[in-house]
C-alpha positions as CSV (number, residue, x, y, z in Angstrom):
1,X,-18.7,-6.2,-6.2
2,X,-20.8,-3.9,-8.2
3,X,-20.1,-0.1,-8.6
4,X,-22.7,2.7,-8.7
5,X,-25.1,2.5,-11.6
6,X,-25.7,5.3,-14.0
7,X,-28.4,7.5,-12.7
8,X,-32.0,7.5,-14.1
9,X,-32.6,9.8,-17.0
10,X,-33.7,13.2,-15.9
11,X,-31.8,13.2,-12.6
12,X,-28.3,14.5,-12.6
13,X,-25.6,12.6,-10.9
14,X,-24.4,13.6,-7.5
15,X,-20.7,14.2,-7.9
16,X,-18.6,14.8,-4.7
17,X,-15.0,14.2,-3.9
18,X,-15.6,11.6,-1.2
19,X,-17.9,9.3,-3.3
20,X,-15.6,9.5,-6.4
21,X,-12.6,8.3,-4.2
22,X,-14.9,5.4,-2.9
23,X,-16.0,4.4,-6.3
24,X,-12.4,4.6,-7.4
25,X,-11.3,2.2,-4.5
26,X,-14.2,0.0,-5.6
27,X,-13.1,-0.2,-9.2
28,X,-9.5,-0.8,-8.2
29,X,-10.7,-3.8,-5.7
30,X,-12.7,-5.2,-8.7
31,X,-10.4,-4.8,-11.5
32,X,-6.9,-3.6,-10.5
33,X,-4.8,-0.3,-11.1
34,X,-4.2,-1.0,-14.7
35,X,-7.9,-1.0,-15.5
36,X,-8.8,1.9,-13.5
37,X,-9.1,5.1,-15.9
38,X,-10.8,8.3,-15.7
39,X,-13.1,7.4,-18.3
40,X,-14.2,4.2,-16.4
41,X,-14.5,6.0,-13.1
42,X,-16.8,8.5,-14.8
43,X,-19.0,5.7,-16.5
44,X,-19.2,4.1,-13.0
45,X,-20.3,7.6,-11.5
46,X,-22.7,8.3,-14.2
47,X,-21.0,11.4,-15.4
48,X,-19.0,12.8,-18.2
49,X,-15.0,12.2,-18.0
50,X,-14.6,15.8,-17.8
51,X,-16.7,16.2,-14.8
52,X,-14.0,14.4,-12.7
53,X,-11.5,17.2,-13.4
54,X,-13.4,19.3,-11.3
55,X,-11.8,17.4,-8.3
56,X,-8.7,15.7,-9.8
57,X,-6.7,17.7,-12.5
58,X,-4.7,14.4,-13.4
59,X,-5.0,10.7,-12.5
60,X,-2.0,11.2,-10.0
61,X,-4.2,13.4,-8.2
62,X,-7.0,10.7,-7.9
63,X,-4.2,8.2,-6.9
64,X,-3.1,10.5,-4.1
65,X,-6.7,10.9,-2.8
66,X,-7.1,7.1,-2.8
67,X,-3.8,6.7,-1.0
68,X,-5.0,9.2,1.6
69,X,-8.3,7.4,2.0
70,X,-6.5,4.0,2.6
71,X,-4.6,5.2,5.6
72,X,-7.8,6.2,7.3
73,X,-7.5,3.1,9.6
74,X,-3.9,2.9,9.9
75,X,-3.4,4.6,13.4
76,X,-2.5,1.2,14.9
77,X,-3.9,-0.1,18.1
78,X,-3.5,2.2,21.3
79,X,-0.9,0.9,23.5
80,X,1.1,2.2,26.5
81,X,4.0,-0.5,25.6
82,X,7.5,0.0,24.9
83,X,8.2,2.5,21.9
84,X,9.5,-0.3,19.8
85,X,6.1,-2.2,19.9
86,X,4.2,1.0,19.4
87,X,6.3,1.6,16.2
88,X,6.0,-2.1,14.9
89,X,2.0,-1.8,15.6
90,X,2.0,1.3,13.4
91,X,4.0,-0.3,10.6
92,X,1.7,-3.5,10.6
93,X,-1.5,-1.2,10.5
94,X,0.1,0.5,7.5
95,X,0.7,-2.9,5.7
96,X,-2.9,-3.9,6.5
97,X,-4.4,-0.7,5.1
98,X,-2.5,-1.4,1.8
99,X,-3.4,-5.1,1.8
100,X,-7.0,-4.3,2.2
101,X,-7.0,-3.0,-1.5
102,X,-6.1,-4.6,-4.5
103,X,-2.9,-3.0,-5.8
104,X,-3.0,-0.8,-2.6
105,X,0.9,-0.5,-2.5
106,X,1.1,0.4,-6.2
107,X,-1.5,3.0,-5.6
108,X,0.3,4.4,-2.6
109,X,3.8,4.3,-4.0
110,X,4.8,7.7,-5.1
111,X,2.1,9.6,-3.7
112,X,2.6,12.7,-1.4
113,X,-0.7,13.2,0.3
114,X,-0.9,16.2,2.9
115,X,-4.3,14.8,4.0
116,X,-5.3,14.3,7.6
117,X,-4.8,10.6,7.4
118,X,-1.5,10.6,6.1
119,X,-0.3,13.4,8.2
120,X,-1.9,11.9,11.3
121,X,0.0,8.5,10.5
122,X,3.3,10.4,10.2
123,X,2.4,12.3,13.5
124,X,1.9,9.3,15.4
125,X,5.0,7.6,14.2
126,X,7.1,10.7,14.8
127,X,5.6,11.1,18.4
128,X,6.5,7.6,19.3
129,X,10.2,8.0,18.1
130,X,10.6,11.4,19.7
131,X,9.1,10.4,23.0
132,X,11.5,7.5,22.9
133,X,14.5,10.0,22.7
134,X,15.3,10.4,19.1
135,X,16.2,13.7,17.9
136,X,14.2,15.4,15.0
137,X,16.5,14.3,12.2
138,X,16.7,10.7,13.2
139,X,13.0,10.5,14.0
140,X,12.1,11.9,10.5
141,X,14.7,9.4,8.9
142,X,13.3,6.6,10.9
143,X,9.8,7.5,9.5
144,X,10.9,7.4,6.2
145,X,12.8,4.1,6.6
146,X,9.8,2.2,8.3
147,X,7.2,3.6,5.6
148,X,9.5,2.8,2.7
149,X,10.2,-0.7,3.9
150,X,6.4,-1.4,4.6
151,X,5.4,0.0,1.0
152,X,8.3,-2.0,-0.8
153,X,7.4,-5.1,1.1
154,X,3.6,-4.8,0.4
155,X,4.3,-4.1,-3.3
156,X,6.4,-7.2,-3.6
157,X,3.8,-9.3,-1.7
158,X,0.7,-8.0,-3.7
159,X,2.8,-8.4,-7.1
160,X,3.7,-12.1,-6.0
161,X,0.1,-12.9,-5.2
162,X,-1.3,-11.5,-8.3
163,X,-3.1,-14.0,-10.8
164,X,-1.1,-14.6,-13.9
165,X,-2.0,-12.2,-16.7
166,X,-3.1,-9.4,-14.6
167,X,0.1,-7.7,-13.5
168,X,1.7,-4.8,-15.4
169,X,2.3,-5.7,-18.9
170,X,0.2,-8.8,-18.4
171,X,3.3,-10.4,-16.6
172,X,2.3,-13.1,-14.0
173,X,3.5,-13.4,-10.5
174,X,7.0,-14.9,-9.9
175,X,6.9,-18.6,-10.5
176,X,8.4,-20.4,-7.6
177,X,9.0,-23.5,-10.1
178,X,11.0,-21.1,-12.4
179,X,13.3,-20.0,-9.5
180,X,13.8,-23.8,-8.3
181,X,14.7,-24.8,-11.9
182,X,17.2,-22.0,-12.5
183,X,19.0,-22.7,-9.0
184,X,19.1,-26.4,-9.8
185,X,20.5,-25.6,-13.1
186,X,23.6,-24.0,-11.5
187,X,26.0,-24.2,-8.8
188,X,24.1,-22.3,-6.1
189,X,24.4,-24.4,-2.7
190,X,23.6,-21.2,-0.5
191,X,20.5,-20.4,-2.7
192,X,19.3,-24.3,-2.6
193,X,19.5,-24.2,1.2
194,X,17.4,-21.2,1.2
195,X,14.9,-22.0,-1.5
196,X,12.2,-23.0,1.1
197,X,12.1,-19.4,2.4
198,X,12.2,-17.8,-1.2
199,X,9.6,-19.8,-2.5
200,X,7.3,-20.0,0.6
201,X,4.0,-18.0,1.0
202,X,4.9,-16.8,4.6
203,X,4.8,-13.1,3.9
204,X,3.9,-12.3,7.5
205,X,7.1,-13.8,8.6
206,X,9.0,-11.9,5.8
207,X,7.5,-8.7,7.0
208,X,8.2,-9.2,10.8
209,X,11.9,-10.2,10.2
210,X,12.5,-7.2,8.2
211,X,10.6,-4.8,10.7
212,X,12.5,-6.4,13.7
213,X,15.8,-5.6,11.8
214,X,14.6,-1.9,11.6
215,X,13.5,-1.8,15.1
216,X,16.7,-3.5,16.5
217,X,18.9,-1.1,14.4
218,X,16.9,2.0,15.7
219,X,17.2,0.8,19.3
220,X,21.1,0.4,18.9
221,X,21.2,4.0,17.4
222,X,19.2,5.5,20.3
């Protein structure tokens, strides 16, 4: 995927917040988070690096704007079903939104956007929970639990699927063979029995299992 080229001589680059975030997401998908720098983004936009600080005082501000944009399509499917299925649908939509971008969960983790996409997602989750009868405190904590689980799972999922040599510090993904050898070298009968799950690629099943535990726990508390 290509990124915007440098504008022709004599025509100033058009710099705006939305286009800058879109270009940053393009660069993220192309090369990953570790390669995304303010200088590289400025080059892709055809401007001097200092021009970006008109909109983003720090790189963290840029990441927060990118995280906000990622959640644009995380509303989840409209449904009149039971609250638990509506909640699960929103969690799945959030995971999909993060998986849609390379290193999406790494970008999102630690950001605290107050934009309409992030607040709208939180509002939808809280609405489902409060309509189901949870009090305000439990609804708020349930939102945090579901969001933290979804981000954490997706973070590990994307790290495991990352090509070798492209992770933080050039560390490759977890090698299933390394885990098998380590378990085989010791006395770990329970780990041996569970190895097919630990080394398998079915991240959808892993996510759904954890999500169901959360939902069942919330149902028991209601």
